[in-house]
C-alpha positions as CSV (number, residue, x, y, z in Angstrom):
1,M,8.6,-16.3,-54.9
2,R,9.6,-19.4,-53.1
3,W,13.2,-18.6,-53.3
4,L,12.5,-15.0,-52.0
5,L,10.7,-16.4,-49.0
6,A,13.5,-18.7,-48.2
7,A,16.0,-15.9,-48.6
8,L,14.0,-13.7,-46.2
9,M,13.8,-16.5,-43.7
10,A,17.5,-17.1,-43.9
11,F,18.2,-13.4,-43.4
12,A,16.0,-13.3,-40.4
13,L,17.7,-16.3,-38.8
14,T,21.2,-15.0,-39.6
15,A,20.6,-11.5,-38.4
16,C,19.1,-12.6,-35.1
17,S,21.3,-15.6,-34.3
18,G,23.9,-13.8,-32.2
19,G,21.8,-13.3,-29.1
20,A,21.7,-10.4,-26.7
21,P,25.2,-9.3,-25.9
22,R,24.4,-8.5,-22.2
23,D,21.6,-8.5,-19.6
24,T,19.3,-5.5,-20.2
25,V,15.8,-4.3,-19.3
26,V,13.3,-2.9,-21.7
27,V,9.9,-1.4,-21.3
28,I,7.2,-2.2,-23.9
29,P,4.5,0.4,-23.7
30,P,0.8,-0.4,-24.1
31,G,-0.3,-0.7,-27.8
32,A,3.2,-1.2,-29.1
33,S,3.5,-3.0,-32.4
34,I,6.2,-5.6,-33.3
35,A,8.0,-2.9,-35.2
36,K,8.0,-0.6,-32.2
37,A,9.1,-3.3,-29.9
38,G,12.0,-4.0,-32.4
39,E,13.0,-0.4,-32.3
40,I,13.0,-0.4,-28.5
41,L,15.1,-3.7,-28.4
42,E,17.6,-2.4,-30.9
43,K,18.0,0.9,-29.0
44,A,18.7,-1.1,-25.8
45,G,21.2,-3.3,-27.6
46,A,19.1,-6.5,-27.1
47,V,18.9,-7.2,-30.9
48,S,21.2,-6.1,-33.6
49,S,18.4,-5.0,-36.0
50,A,14.8,-3.9,-35.5
51,D,14.0,-5.0,-39.0
52,S,15.4,-8.4,-38.5
53,F,13.5,-8.8,-35.3
54,R,10.3,-7.8,-37.1
55,N,11.0,-10.3,-39.9
56,H,11.7,-13.0,-37.4
57,A,8.4,-12.3,-35.6
58,R,6.6,-12.3,-38.9
59,F,7.8,-15.7,-40.0
60,F,8.2,-17.5,-36.7
61,G,6.3,-15.6,-34.1
62,G,2.8,-17.2,-34.3
63,D,-0.3,-15.3,-33.6
64,D,0.1,-14.3,-30.0
65,P,0.4,-10.5,-29.4
66,I,3.2,-9.0,-27.4
67,K,2.2,-7.7,-24.0
68,P,3.2,-4.4,-22.5
69,G,5.4,-4.2,-19.4
70,E,9.0,-4.3,-18.3
71,Y,11.1,-7.2,-19.4
72,E,14.5,-8.5,-18.4
73,I,16.5,-9.7,-21.5
74,K,19.2,-12.1,-20.5
75,K,22.6,-12.3,-22.2
76,G,22.5,-14.7,-25.1
77,M,18.8,-14.7,-25.7
78,G,18.0,-14.9,-29.4
79,A,15.2,-13.1,-31.2
80,G,12.9,-16.1,-30.8
81,D,13.4,-16.2,-27.0
82,I,12.9,-12.5,-26.7
83,L,9.7,-12.6,-28.8
84,G,8.4,-15.5,-26.7
85,L,9.2,-13.5,-23.5
86,L,7.3,-10.5,-24.8
87,Q,4.3,-12.7,-25.8
88,S,4.3,-14.5,-22.4
89,G,3.8,-11.3,-20.3
90,K,6.4,-12.5,-17.8
91,T,7.4,-9.0,-16.8
92,V,9.8,-7.8,-14.1
93,Q,7.9,-7.4,-10.8
94,R,8.8,-4.2,-9.1
95,L,6.9,-3.6,-5.9
96,V,6.2,-0.6,-3.6
97,M,4.9,-1.7,-0.2
98,I,2.5,0.3,1.9
99,P,2.3,-1.0,5.5
100,Q,-0.9,-0.9,7.5
101,G,-1.3,2.4,9.3
102,M,1.1,4.3,7.1
103,P,0.0,8.0,7.0
104,S,-0.4,9.5,3.5
105,I,2.5,11.9,3.9
106,M,4.8,8.8,4.2
107,V,3.1,7.1,1.3
108,W,3.9,10.3,-0.7
109,E,7.5,10.3,0.4
110,R,7.9,6.6,-0.5
111,L,6.5,7.1,-4.0
112,M,8.5,10.3,-4.6
113,A,11.7,8.4,-3.5
114,E,11.2,5.7,-6.0
115,P,13.5,6.7,-8.9
116,R,11.8,4.3,-11.5
117,L,8.6,6.2,-11.2
118,K,8.0,9.6,-12.8
119,G,5.8,12.7,-12.3
120,E,4.7,14.9,-9.4
121,I,1.7,14.0,-7.2
122,P,0.0,15.7,-4.3
123,V,-0.1,14.0,-0.9
124,P,-3.1,11.6,-1.2
125,A,-6.1,12.1,0.9
126,E,-5.7,10.4,4.3
127,G,-7.4,7.1,4.5
128,S,-7.7,6.8,0.7
129,I,-4.8,4.3,0.2
130,L,-5.2,0.6,0.8
131,P,-2.1,-0.8,2.5
132,D,-0.6,-3.6,0.3
133,S,2.2,-4.3,-2.1
134,Y,1.7,-2.8,-5.6
135,A,3.5,-3.8,-8.8
136,F,4.7,-1.0,-11.1
137,T,6.7,-0.6,-14.3
138,T,9.8,1.5,-14.7
139,G,8.7,4.8,-16.2
140,E,5.1,4.6,-15.0
141,T,3.7,7.7,-13.4
142,R,3.2,8.0,-9.7
143,A,-0.3,9.2,-10.3
144,A,-1.1,5.9,-12.0
145,V,0.2,4.0,-9.0
146,V,-1.8,6.1,-6.6
147,K,-4.9,5.6,-8.7
148,R,-4.5,1.8,-8.3
149,M,-4.0,2.1,-4.6
150,Q,-7.1,4.2,-4.2
151,A,-9.2,2.0,-6.4
152,A,-8.1,-1.0,-4.3
153,M,-9.3,0.9,-1.2
154,D,-12.6,1.8,-2.8
155,K,-13.2,-1.8,-3.7
156,A,-12.2,-3.2,-0.3
157,F,-14.3,-0.6,1.6
158,D,-17.4,-1.2,-0.5
159,E,-17.2,-5.0,0.1
160,L,-16.7,-4.5,3.9
161,W,-19.4,-1.8,4.2
162,A,-21.9,-4.1,2.6
163,K,-21.4,-6.6,5.5
164,R,-21.3,-4.1,8.4
165,S,-22.9,-5.0,11.7
166,P,-25.7,-2.9,13.3
167,R,-23.3,-2.6,16.3
168,S,-21.0,-0.4,14.2
169,A,-20.8,3.3,15.3
170,A,-19.9,4.4,11.8
171,K,-22.6,6.2,9.9
172,D,-20.7,6.8,6.7
173,R,-17.3,6.1,5.0
174,N,-15.5,9.0,6.7
175,E,-16.5,7.9,10.1
176,A,-15.6,4.3,9.4
177,M,-12.2,5.2,8.0
178,T,-11.5,7.6,10.8
179,L,-12.3,5.1,13.5
180,A,-10.4,2.3,11.7
181,S,-7.3,4.5,11.4
182,I,-7.4,5.0,15.2
183,V,-7.8,1.3,15.8
184,E,-4.9,0.6,13.4
185,K,-2.6,3.0,15.3
186,E,-3.7,1.8,18.8
187,T,-2.9,-1.9,18.4
188,G,-0.6,-4.0,16.3
189,V,-2.1,-7.3,17.7
190,P,-4.5,-8.7,15.1
191,A,-6.6,-10.5,17.7
192,E,-7.2,-7.2,19.6
193,R,-8.6,-5.1,16.7
194,R,-12.3,-6.0,17.2
195,T,-11.9,-5.6,21.0
196,V,-10.4,-2.2,20.7
197,A,-13.1,-1.3,18.2
198,G,-15.6,-2.4,20.7
199,V,-14.1,-0.1,23.4
200,Y,-14.3,2.9,21.2
201,T,-17.8,2.0,20.0
202,N,-18.9,1.8,23.7
203,R,-17.3,5.2,24.4
204,L,-19.0,6.8,21.5
205,A,-22.3,5.4,22.6
206,V,-22.1,6.9,26.1
207,G,-20.5,10.2,25.0
208,M,-17.1,9.5,26.5
209,R,-14.0,11.1,24.9
210,L,-12.0,8.5,23.0
211,Q,-8.7,9.7,24.4
212,A,-6.6,8.1,21.7
213,D,-2.9,9.2,21.9
214,P,-2.4,9.0,18.1
215,T,-5.0,11.7,17.6
216,I,-2.8,14.1,19.6
217,I,0.2,13.3,17.4
218,Y,-1.5,13.6,14.0
219,P,-1.8,17.4,13.9
220,I,1.8,17.8,15.0
221,T,3.5,15.4,12.5
222,K,0.7,14.4,10.0
223,G,1.1,10.9,11.4
224,K,4.8,10.5,11.4
225,P,6.4,9.2,14.7
226,L,6.7,11.9,17.2
227,G,10.0,10.7,18.5
228,R,9.5,11.9,22.1
229,R,6.9,11.9,24.9
230,I,3.7,13.8,24.3
231,L,3.7,17.2,26.1
232,R,1.0,18.3,28.5
233,S,0.2,21.3,26.3
234,E,-0.3,18.9,23.4
235,I,-2.7,16.8,25.4
236,L,-4.8,19.9,26.2
237,A,-4.6,21.3,22.6
238,V,-7.9,22.0,21.0
239,N,-8.1,21.1,17.3
240,D,-10.0,18.9,14.9
241,Y,-8.2,15.7,15.8
242,N,-7.3,15.7,19.5
243,T,-9.7,13.2,21.2
244,Y,-8.5,14.2,24.6
245,S,-10.1,17.7,24.2
246,M,-13.1,16.8,22.2
247,T,-15.9,14.2,22.2
248,G,-16.7,12.1,19.2
249,L,-14.5,11.3,16.2
250,P,-11.8,13.5,14.7
251,K,-12.8,15.2,11.4
252,G,-11.0,12.6,9.3
253,P,-8.6,9.6,9.3
254,I,-5.2,9.8,10.9
255,A,-3.6,7.1,8.7
256,N,-4.4,4.5,6.0
257,P,-5.9,1.5,7.8
258,G,-5.8,-2.0,6.5
259,K,-8.7,-4.3,5.7
260,A,-8.7,-5.9,9.2
261,S,-9.1,-2.6,11.0
262,I,-11.8,-1.5,8.7
263,A,-13.6,-4.8,9.2
264,A,-13.2,-4.4,13.0
265,V,-15.0,-1.1,13.3
266,L,-17.7,-2.3,10.9
267,D,-18.2,-5.4,13.1
268,P,-16.9,-4.5,16.6
269,E,-16.7,-7.0,19.4
270,A,-19.8,-6.9,21.6
271,N,-18.1,-6.2,24.9
272,D,-18.6,-3.9,27.8
273,Y,-15.1,-2.5,28.1
274,L,-14.5,1.2,28.3
275,Y,-10.7,1.3,29.0
276,F,-7.5,-0.3,27.9
277,V,-3.8,0.2,28.6
278,A,-0.6,-1.5,27.4
279,K,0.6,-4.5,29.4
280,G,4.1,-4.7,28.2
281,D,4.0,-7.6,25.8
282,G,2.6,-5.7,22.8
283,G,-1.0,-6.3,23.9
284,H,-3.4,-4.4,26.2
285,A,-5.3,-5.0,29.4
286,F,-9.0,-4.1,29.1
287,A,-11.2,-2.9,31.9
288,R,-14.9,-2.2,32.5
289,S,-14.5,0.3,35.3
290,L,-12.2,3.2,36.1
291,S,-10.9,1.5,39.2
292,E,-10.0,-1.6,37.3
293,H,-8.4,0.4,34.7
294,N,-6.3,2.4,37.2
295,A,-5.1,-0.8,38.7
296,N,-4.0,-1.9,35.2
297,V,-2.3,1.4,34.7
298,Q,-0.3,1.0,37.9
299,K,0.8,-2.5,36.8
300,W,2.0,-0.9,33.5
301,Y,3.9,1.8,35.4
302,Q,5.6,-0.7,37.7
303,L,6.6,-2.8,34.7
304,R,8.2,0.3,33.1
305,R,9.9,1.2,36.3
306,D,11.3,-2.3,36.5
307,R,12.6,-1.9,32.9
308,G,14.2,1.5,33.8
309,E,11.9,3.4,31.4
310,M,10.5,5.7,34.2
311,E,11.2,6.6,37.7
């Protein structure tokens, strides 16, 4: 028996000694055995023989299991190196990035355009996706990626909702996500989020219309950039989203807000502002009265005229 064991060990070493002939990528599915991994490696050309790889793993591989995922096999890697890689779990990191404020139609387009993913998906519910970078494996379904994105949003929202302030105007998740999506679209300045949330909270409290431009655009483009100036007819349009023609909140979110915007509407700044307008540097000028706001608007118009953006 001893001579047979030695012969098998010699065979395993000889059969696997050549190393991978080229760089290649393999995907090891969950629950795959050493034998299955060997078949995948042989098919990809990473090892010369699935049987020899299995024998090498049996005699030299130790007790650590192989881990599922996508692995990059480098040219020249021998069976032992490959086995160690599969046991380490050091997978190829492929990421899909969802920026803060991206509407669900654009999340859908981004996922559908990723050729390494498979399967059809519907457009996710607006406000259900947490903006972040998500790792995925080649051959994974788009539905699985969306499920992770939505689970991340559920977790983040539950944690933030548990810490909400009595000042928040949101009575439930839909209201919180709707207002957070408006805040997200209205300012890209992190320091302003709670201030803008305070303005909208104050307006809701006194029954003023929110008059948020992004809510005009959403029914037209589903949140994509409009690419032109808003028309007068669109400002006057009556629908479930346009906050220029309705009081209160739209019927649902207009984008996928990030954690900071959700936190802002659940703990808005305690201010007495009712108005704000751009001031030309990416931020906004805030006002308590209409006369103060009108003066800020005129400053903004003058700045735009100086820039040649309007007559």
